[in-house]
C-alpha positions as CSV (number, residue, x, y, z in Angstrom):
1,M,-24.5,29.9,79.4
2,T,-21.7,32.3,79.0
3,A,-19.1,29.6,79.9
4,L,-20.6,27.3,77.3
5,S,-20.4,29.9,74.6
6,S,-16.8,30.8,75.4
7,E,-16.0,27.1,75.4
8,N,-17.6,26.6,72.0
9,C,-15.8,29.7,70.7
10,S,-12.5,28.4,72.0
11,F,-13.2,25.0,70.4
12,Q,-14.0,26.5,67.1
13,H,-10.8,28.6,67.2
14,L,-8.7,25.5,67.9
15,L,-10.5,23.6,65.2
16,H,-9.9,26.4,62.7
17,Q,-6.2,26.7,63.8
18,S,-5.7,22.9,63.4
19,K,-7.1,22.9,59.8
20,Q,-4.5,25.4,58.6
21,P,-1.7,22.9,58.2
22,L,-4.1,20.4,56.6
23,D,-5.1,23.0,54.0
24,A,-1.5,23.8,53.2
25,N,-0.7,20.1,52.9
26,C,-3.6,19.5,50.6
27,L,-2.5,22.3,48.4
28,L,1.0,20.9,48.3
29,F,-0.4,17.5,47.4
30,L,-2.5,19.0,44.6
31,I,0.5,20.9,43.2
32,I,2.8,17.8,43.2
33,L,0.0,15.7,41.7
34,G,-0.5,18.3,38.9
35,K,3.2,18.3,38.3
36,I,3.3,14.5,38.0
37,L,0.4,14.5,35.6
38,L,2.2,17.1,33.5
39,N,5.3,15.0,33.5
40,I,3.4,12.0,32.4
41,L,1.7,14.0,29.6
42,I,5.0,15.3,28.2
43,L,6.8,11.9,28.5
44,G,3.8,10.4,26.6
45,M,3.9,13.1,23.9
46,K,7.6,12.9,23.1
47,R,8.8,11.2,19.9
48,K,9.3,7.5,20.4
49,A,12.0,6.8,17.8
50,T,14.8,8.5,19.8
51,F,17.8,7.0,21.4
52,W,18.2,7.7,25.0
53,S,20.6,10.5,26.0
54,F,21.7,11.8,29.4
55,M,18.8,14.2,29.5
56,E,16.3,11.4,28.7
57,Y,17.5,9.5,31.7
58,F,17.4,12.5,34.0
59,C,13.9,13.4,32.9
60,F,12.6,10.0,33.9
61,S,14.6,10.1,37.2
62,L,13.0,13.5,37.9
63,A,9.5,12.1,37.3
64,F,10.3,9.2,39.6
65,V,11.5,11.5,42.4
66,D,8.4,13.6,42.0
67,L,6.3,10.4,42.4
68,L,8.3,9.4,45.6
69,L,7.7,12.9,47.0
70,L,3.9,12.6,46.4
71,V,3.8,9.2,48.1
72,N,5.8,10.4,51.1
73,I,3.6,13.5,51.5
74,S,0.5,11.3,51.3
75,I,1.8,9.0,54.0
76,L,2.8,11.8,56.3
77,S,-0.6,13.6,55.8
78,Y,-2.6,10.5,56.4
79,F,-0.9,9.1,59.5
80,R,0.1,12.6,60.9
81,D,2.0,11.2,63.9
82,F,3.7,7.8,63.8
83,V,7.0,6.2,64.7
84,V,9.2,4.1,62.4
85,L,12.4,2.5,63.6
86,G,12.4,4.7,66.6
87,I,12.0,7.9,64.6
88,R,8.9,10.0,65.1
89,F,7.3,11.5,62.0
90,T,4.9,14.3,62.2
91,K,3.3,16.9,59.9
92,Y,6.4,19.0,60.3
93,H,8.3,16.5,58.2
94,I,6.2,17.3,55.2
95,C,7.6,20.8,55.3
96,L,11.1,19.5,56.0
97,L,10.9,17.0,53.1
98,T,9.6,19.7,50.7
99,Q,12.4,22.1,51.7
100,I,15.1,19.5,51.2
101,I,13.7,18.5,47.8
102,S,13.4,22.2,46.8
103,F,17.1,22.8,47.6
104,T,18.1,19.7,45.8
105,Y,16.1,20.6,42.7
106,G,17.4,24.2,42.8
107,F,21.1,23.2,42.6
108,L,20.6,20.7,39.7
109,H,20.1,23.2,36.8
110,Y,23.8,24.0,36.1
111,P,25.3,20.5,36.4
112,V,22.4,18.9,34.4
113,C,22.7,21.5,31.6
114,L,26.5,21.1,31.5
115,L,26.4,17.3,31.3
116,A,23.6,17.4,28.7
117,C,25.6,19.8,26.5
118,I,28.8,17.6,26.8
119,D,26.7,14.5,26.0
120,H,25.2,16.2,22.8
121,C,28.7,17.2,21.6
122,L,30.0,13.7,22.0
123,N,26.9,12.1,20.4
124,L,27.3,14.4,17.4
125,C,30.7,12.7,16.7
126,R,29.4,9.2,17.2
127,A,29.1,6.9,14.1
128,T,26.2,4.9,15.4
129,K,22.7,6.0,16.1
130,H,21.7,3.6,19.0
131,S,23.2,3.8,22.4
132,S,25.2,0.8,23.5
133,K,24.6,-1.1,26.8
134,W,27.7,0.4,28.3
135,Q,26.6,3.9,27.4
136,K,23.1,3.3,28.9
137,L,24.8,2.0,32.1
138,F,27.0,5.0,32.1
139,Y,24.0,7.4,31.8
140,F,22.2,5.5,34.6
141,L,25.2,5.7,37.0
142,T,25.8,9.3,36.1
143,V,22.2,10.2,37.0
144,I,22.4,8.3,40.3
145,L,25.7,10.1,41.1
146,I,24.4,13.6,40.3
147,W,21.3,13.1,42.5
148,T,23.4,11.6,45.3
149,S,26.0,14.4,45.2
150,V,23.5,17.3,45.2
151,F,21.4,15.7,47.9
152,A,24.5,15.1,50.1
153,Y,25.6,18.7,49.5
154,V,22.2,20.0,50.6
155,L,22.3,18.0,53.8
156,V,25.8,19.0,54.8
157,E,25.9,22.6,53.7
158,P,25.9,24.7,56.9
159,A,23.9,27.6,55.4
160,I,21.1,25.3,54.2
161,S,21.1,23.4,57.5
162,Q,20.7,26.7,59.4
163,S,17.8,27.7,57.0
164,L,16.1,24.4,57.7
165,K,16.4,24.8,61.5
166,T,15.1,28.4,61.4
167,H,11.6,27.2,60.7
168,R,11.7,24.0,62.7
169,A,9.8,25.4,65.6
170,S,6.9,26.7,63.6
171,M,4.6,24.3,61.9
172,Y,2.7,27.1,60.1
173,Q,5.6,28.6,58.2
174,C,7.1,26.5,55.4
175,P,9.1,28.8,53.0
176,S,10.0,27.3,49.7
177,Y,13.4,27.8,48.1
178,V,13.5,29.7,44.8
179,S,16.4,28.7,42.6
180,T,18.7,31.4,41.4
181,Q,20.2,28.9,38.9
182,S,16.9,28.6,37.0
183,Y,16.5,32.4,36.9
184,W,19.9,33.1,35.4
185,L,19.6,30.1,33.0
186,S,16.2,31.3,31.8
187,L,17.6,34.9,31.4
188,F,20.6,33.6,29.5
189,M,18.6,31.6,27.1
190,L,16.1,34.4,26.4
191,M,19.0,36.8,25.8
192,V,20.6,34.4,23.3
193,L,17.3,33.8,21.5
194,L,16.7,37.6,21.3
195,V,20.2,38.3,19.9
196,A,19.9,35.4,17.4
197,F,16.5,36.6,16.3
198,L,17.7,40.2,15.9
199,I,20.7,39.1,13.8
200,S,18.7,37.0,11.4
201,W,15.2,38.5,11.6
202,P,15.0,39.3,7.9
203,E,15.7,35.7,7.0
204,V,13.4,34.4,9.7
205,V,10.5,36.5,8.4
206,A,11.2,35.4,4.8
207,L,11.3,31.8,5.8
208,V,8.0,32.1,7.7
209,Q,6.3,33.8,4.8
210,A,7.6,31.2,2.3
211,I,6.8,28.1,4.5
212,R,5.0,25.2,2.9
213,I,3.9,21.8,4.2
214,T,4.2,18.7,2.1
215,S,5.1,15.0,2.4
216,Y,8.6,13.7,1.8
217,M,9.6,10.0,2.3
218,N,6.3,9.3,4.2
219,K,7.0,12.2,6.6
220,T,5.3,15.6,7.0
221,I,7.9,18.3,6.4
222,L,8.2,22.0,6.2
223,Y,10.1,23.3,3.2
224,F,11.3,26.8,2.4
225,P,12.3,28.1,-1.0
226,F,16.0,28.6,-1.0
227,P,17.1,31.8,-2.9
228,S,20.1,31.3,-5.1
229,H,21.2,34.9,-4.8
230,L,22.4,34.7,-1.2
231,G,25.9,35.9,-0.7
232,Y,26.9,33.1,1.8
233,P,27.3,29.4,1.3
234,V,24.3,27.3,2.0
235,R,26.2,25.3,4.6
236,S,27.3,28.3,6.6
237,R,26.2,29.2,10.1
238,E,24.4,32.3,8.7
239,A,22.2,30.0,6.6
240,L,21.5,27.6,9.4
241,L,20.7,30.1,12.1
242,P,17.3,31.3,10.8
243,R,16.2,27.7,10.2
244,L,17.1,26.7,13.7
245,I,15.2,29.7,15.1
246,V,12.1,28.8,13.1
247,C,12.2,25.2,14.2
248,F,12.8,26.1,17.9
249,F,10.1,28.8,18.1
250,G,7.7,26.6,16.1
251,T,7.8,24.1,18.9
252,W,8.6,26.0,22.0
253,F,7.1,29.5,21.4
254,P,4.4,29.1,24.2
255,F,7.1,28.1,26.7
256,V,9.3,31.0,25.6
257,A,6.4,33.4,26.1
258,L,5.8,31.9,29.6
259,Q,9.5,32.4,30.5
260,V,9.3,36.1,29.3
261,L,6.2,36.7,31.3
262,T,7.6,35.0,34.5
263,L,10.8,37.0,34.4
264,S,9.0,40.3,33.5
265,L,6.6,40.0,36.5
266,G,9.3,38.7,38.8
267,V,7.2,35.7,39.8
268,E,9.0,33.5,42.3
269,I,8.3,29.8,41.6
270,P,9.3,27.2,44.2
271,A,12.2,25.0,43.1
272,Y,10.1,21.8,43.5
273,V,7.7,23.1,40.9
274,E,10.1,24.9,38.6
275,M,12.3,21.9,38.0
276,N,10.0,19.8,35.8
277,V,10.1,17.6,32.7
278,P,8.8,20.3,30.2
279,W,11.4,22.7,31.4
280,L,14.2,20.1,30.9
281,Y,13.1,19.3,27.4
282,F,12.9,23.0,26.6
283,V,16.5,23.4,27.8
284,N,17.5,20.3,25.9
285,S,16.2,21.7,22.6
286,F,18.1,24.9,23.2
287,L,21.3,23.1,23.9
288,L,20.9,20.9,20.8
289,A,20.3,24.0,18.6
290,A,23.4,25.6,20.0
291,V,25.5,22.4,19.5
292,Y,24.2,22.1,15.9
293,W,25.0,25.8,15.1
294,F,28.6,25.5,16.4
295,N,29.0,22.3,14.5
296,S,27.2,23.3,11.3
297,Q,29.7,21.7,9.0
298,K,29.1,18.3,10.5
299,L,25.4,18.4,9.8
300,Y,25.8,18.0,6.1
301,V,28.2,15.1,6.0
302,R,26.6,12.2,4.1
303,G,25.6,9.4,6.4
304,S,26.2,11.3,9.6
305,T,23.9,10.7,12.6
306,L,22.6,13.5,14.7
307,P,21.4,13.5,18.4
308,V,17.7,13.3,18.2
309,D,15.5,15.7,20.0
310,P,12.3,14.1,21.5
311,F,10.2,17.1,20.3
312,V,12.1,18.8,17.5
313,N,13.8,17.0,14.6
314,W,16.7,19.3,13.7
315,K,17.7,17.3,10.6
316,C,18.3,19.8,7.9
317,C,19.2,18.8,4.4
318,F,19.1,20.1,0.8
319,V,17.5,17.9,-1.9
320,P,17.5,18.3,-5.7
321,I,14.5,19.7,-7.5
322,H,13.2,16.4,-8.8
323,R,13.0,14.9,-5.3
324,L,9.9,16.9,-4.4
325,K,6.7,17.3,-6.3
326,Q,5.3,20.7,-7.3
327,V,8.6,22.5,-6.5
328,E,10.3,24.6,-9.2
329,R,13.6,25.4,-7.4
330,P,15.9,23.9,-4.8
331,V,14.5,23.9,-1.4
332,S,15.7,23.7,2.2
333,I,14.1,20.9,4.0
334,I,13.5,20.9,7.8
335,I,11.6,17.8,9.0
336,C,9.6,18.7,12.1
């Protein structure tokens, strides 16, 4: 009787111990699945009438890599222990694959932001609105190259290889890499937004108080009465900055608040979660606003085409009084 009880107890202990990795794998599966659903939602909500930039191509590539990660995790979780082409795959490879993807995602922030910024600067000088076939091919090859380069760097870097081998013996410990690039990038953007708001907060408050919604050329627009007593030209950077701030915060304020909360609490988010499509579009809007501000004089050239943001239309223009109904003075138009 005693031997039977001890045997049952031992069996229950082994059963409980064997379920721990499964629970962790199920949690990882749900996290990746939720991220994929969020990616699909954001890609479905974006403005359709936009030409494809480098960031657009990379966002779709990221959504595709997330889908591949989910499929591989599902296969490894279902079969648990199998051999393919002489290579044995076990549940340990779920952790290994997640770590490799985390390191890869974590090193992509800086190069992607740099290439996106260069792309927006070049597109601002282009005369045509639509991307050519060669430009689309160039975007596609650039995305493939950046994924391949960062992935190869992760596999050959000695420090990363040592980190992956450290937890190879244990199947119950699977630490996730937290990207320092995303931390410093978030901190930099929040500091720039704070400084920009402090510089132009009187104008921002005045614009928000005077905001009106109307229809112009079959589009819903926000318009702001433009005071004629301002001491700077209407096409200067000082006049453009508060309007860019209003447009940016009008679209991305919840995301800005989330970034502030995350940095304030010191929350460590795994890199395979933090690198996502909403985050990339948030960075994309920030980069576009910065490019527009530095090239403010080019925004008012008649017939010029601007790089189009999938979520914020940054097109700013000034129209005569008679072009809008029920308006008694010149207005600054921002189509959102």
